[in-house]
N, C-alpha and C positions, 0 to 999 in steps of 0.2 A: 590528264586522263588516267584513270585507274581501272584497267580492264580486269575482268574476272578470268579465271583459268578456263572456264567453259567457253568464253568468248575468244580467248587467245588461241586455244588449241582445237577449236571446233572442227576444222577441216581434217585434222589428224585423228581425233577421237571418233569421227564419223566412220573411219575405216573399221570394219568389224574385227580385223586382226589386231587392232590396237585397242580401241575402246577406252573406257575409263580405267580399266585394270592396267592396260599397257602404259597408259599415260602416267599412272601413279608409279609404275616401275621406273620410268624415266625420271620422274621427280625425286625418287629415292636414291638415284644413282650419283656417284661421284667419279668424274673422269679427269685424268691428268693429260694435258696436251703439252708435249715438249716440242718447242719450236713455234714461233709465231710469225713465220714468213709465208711463202707462197702456199704451202700446204696447211700449216698450222692455223693461220688466221681465218680462212674460210671454214675449216673444220670446227674451230671454237665457236664461230658465229652461228653456224648451222646447228651445232649441238645445243647451244643455248636456246636458239629459236625453237628447237624441237621439244624443249622442256627438261633437259638434264638439270637436276637440282643443284649440283655443285660442280664447278669447273675450276681447275687449278692450271694456270698458265705459267710456263717456264721458258724464258728466252733472255740471253745476255746482250743481245744486239740492239742497235738503234735503227730507226727508219732512214733509209738512204734513197736518194732520188732515183737510183736504178731499180729500186724495188717496186716502184709504183705501177709499172705496166702490168704486173701480175698480182701484186698484193693489194687488192682493190679496196680493202677496208681501211687503208691509210690514205691521207691526203697530203698535198704540198705543205700544208701548215704543220704536219707531223714530222717532217724531215729533221733528223737530229735527236728526236725524242725516243725514249725506250719503247720498243715494240710492245712488250708485255703490258706496260702501263697504259699505253694508248689503246690497245685492243681491249683491255679490261674496262676502260671507260666507255668505249663504243658498245660493248655488250650490255653494260648496266643500263644504257639508255634505251635499248630495244628488247631486252629480255628480262622483264620484271620478276619472273619466277625462278631465276637462276642466281645463285650466289657465286660470284667469281672473285678469285684471289690470284695473285701473281708473284713471281720472283724474277728479278733481273740478273740472277747469278747463273752461270753455266752448270750443266749436270756433270758431276764428276764421280769417280769411284767412291769418294768419301761421303757424298751426300745422296747418292741415288736410292739407297734403301729407305731413307727417311722420306724422300719425295714420293715413292710409290706405296708407302706403308698403308695409308688409309684411303686408297682409291680402289674402285672396282675394275677399271679398265685404264690401260696406258695407251696413248696414241702417239705414234712417232711421226712428227711433222718436221724433222730436221733434215739438213742436207750434209750432215757430218757422219762419215762412216764409223769413226771410233765411237761416237755417241750412239749410233744405231746398234752397234754390237754391245755396248755397255747396257743400254736399255733392255735388249733381248736377254742377255745373260742374267741381269738382275731380276727380270720378270720370271725367267725359268726358276731361279733359286727361290723366289718368293711366291710362286704359283699365281702369277698375275697374267691375264690375257693381254696381248700386245697387238694393236692394230697398226700394221706397217704400211708405209707408202714411200716411194722414191721415184725420182725422175732422171731421165737421161735424154737430153735433146727432145725428140718427138715421141719418146717411149715413156710409159708409166708402169709402175709395179705396185700391186696391192696384195696383201695377205693378212690373215688373222692367225696369229701364232699363240701357241701355248694355252690352248683351251682345254678344260677338263672334259674328258670323254666318258661315255657310259660305262666303260670297263675300268674306270678309275685312273687310267693313264692320261697323258696330255698329248695334244696334237703337236705337229712339227713346229720347229722354231726357225729363226733366221739362219742358224748354222746348218740346218738340214738342207737349206737352199743354197747357201754360200758358206761352206765350212771355214774358209780363210778370208780374212779381211783384205780386200784388194788395195794396192797402194798406187795404182796408176789410173784410177777413175776420176776424171775432173768433176768438180761440183758445178752448180749452175753459173757461177761467176765465170768459170773457165770455159765451159762448153756452150753456154747459152741455153735458153729454153723458150718455148712458146706459151703464152699465157693461157690458152685454151686447155692444153693438156694438164696444166697445174690445177685448174679448177675441176677438171673431170676426175682426176685422181683423188683430190681432196674430198669431193662428194661421195666417191666410192668408199673412202675410209669412214665417212660419216654413216653411210649405209650399213657398214659392218658393225659399227658401235650400236646403232639402233636395233639391229637384228639380235646382237648378243644380249642386250638388256631386256628386250621385250620377249625374246624366245621365239620369234617368228622367222620364217625363211630358213635358208641354209647358208651359214657363214662360210667364208673362204678359208676353211681349215684344211690342212694337209694338201694345200695347193697354192701356187703363186700365179696370180692373174697378170699377164703381160699385155698391155694395150699399146698399139701404134696409131698415132693420130693422123699420120699422113695417108696410110692405107685404110684407116678405119677398121683395123683387124684386131682380134685379140685371141690369145690362147691361154690355156691353163696348164701349168707344169705341175705334175703330181709330185708330192713330197712324202717321204717316209721318215717317221721319227727315228733318229739314230743318235742324236746328241742329247743324252739324258742328263738329269740333274747332277749326277756324280761327275760326269765328264766336264760339264759346264763349271762346276765348282772348282775344279783344278785349273781351268782356263782363267776363271775370274781371279784366282789367287795370283796367277803368273803375269797377267796382262795389266798394263797401266791405263789403257784406253785414252791415252793422251792425245789431245787435238790442239795443235799450235794455234789454230784460229780462235779457239775458245779461251786460250790462256791470256793472262794479263801481260801486256807488252812492256818490255824494259825501256824506260824513258831514255836510257843512254844510247839506245839503238834507233832513236826516232828523230825525224826532222819535221818541223811544222811547215805548213803552206807558206806562211810569211817568211820564214827563214830561207826556204828554198827559193822563193821569188827574188829575194834580195841577193842571192848568190848565183843566179842563172847565167850571168855573164862572165863568171869566173872561168878561166881556162883550165884550172886543175879539177874541174868537176866532170864526173863520168856518170851519166844517167842510163840505167838499164830498166827497160819495161819487161815485166815477167808474165805479161798476158799479151797475146797477139791482138791486132786490130783495135787497139785502144785509140779513142779520139783524144789526142794529146794537145794541150795548149802550149806545149814547148817541145823542143827537139830532144830526142834521146839518141845516145850513141849506139846502143845495142837493144835488140829484142830477143829475149830468151824465154820461151814458155816455161812456166814453173815445172811442168812434167819432165822437161829436158834439162832443167837447171842443175849443172854440176860445177861447183866452184873450182875444182881442180882443172877444168878445161878452159878456164878464163885466165888469160894473161893479164895479170894485175900490175899496176904501177903504184908503188907505195907513196909516191909523191902526190897522188890524186885522192880525191874524196869520192866515194861511190854512193850513189843514191838509187835505191830500188823503188820502182813505182808499179802500182797495179790499179784496179778500179776502186778498191775500198781499203787498201792498206793491210790486207790480211796475208795474201800470198807474197807481197813484197817483204813483209816481216819475216816470213818463213825463209825467204831467200837471203835476207840480211843475216839471220842467225846462222845459216849454212856458210855464208861467206866469212863471218866472224870466227866460226869454228875452224875453218880451213886456214884463214889468215888472221890470227889474233891481233896483229899490229896494224891491220888495215883500217883506215877511216871509212866506215860503211854505215849507211843509215837507211831507214824505211820511211817513206812519206806518210805521215799520220793521216788516216782517213782516205788515202789514195787520191786519185784524180777527181772523184766526185766531190770531196771536201775542198780540194784545191780550187775547182771551178766556182763553187758557191762562195768561197771567201775572197775570190779575186774577180768577181763580176763587177 
């Protein structure tokens, strides 16, 4: 079936505020979606379905079984596959008037300017604080609007940052809301999240993009919307621009924006599921879970949440081999690096792919 644009977008162009002119604006737009998880995947699908002409997807991660309860555009058959590639194929099948491209590499300080160079709007669908600040600072420096979204348990946050104003200045950015990058806020893997709030915040971000492009409505500029799904309440926190380009430029030069989760893992610090299974009965093995409430297929000797993980407080036995485990092998790798730095001679490894991969490979 080859539908026409008039057929495909009929319900949208019927809106007087959109019409053919607004639809053409959407068709002419290019949007970068960073992160193809709980926020990014519905954002990309809804934007493509709305008629955005070009969408660029960026995500280094693969589909995990624990993603599926909230990342509804992936299926069981997609587990283990690159998220950006899978999502790109899904969009191609249902949005014939959108050109979609993707990258499986993480966003870094070295490539961020190239990624945002030829796009009209950047959408933040990540759960990485360093990446959020990197995107924000790069968008400020290059005068790109950034549609921000984040989640914490039952709360969601949405804002539209760095939009050109009538007076020639730009609206508030992420650092006007949160000047310093917090180091103690857990991500979804650590804190958990409800799938309904994920979808609600994602569609709020889509709404912001559509308003920016078509010029209708009032975007969430100079304010941060905070929504609580348990109480069904929301408030808007007013923001005042204080972090201007000159200040951001100094910060950008000084910061690395390094995120261990996005970094390539050193194979010397890893143990595979097969290797671990073959060694589980060894007496010189010490297993430490760095996430609480994990459904473990084997016994661990200690549970130390990554937020409270301090190697100097662990009494180690250098005759033992230490294995760090978590849900997906990310926080365990961070813990492993911390242990190796504190105790260079200690045999310590992170379980590749975490408990999720271990269960799949040992079913």
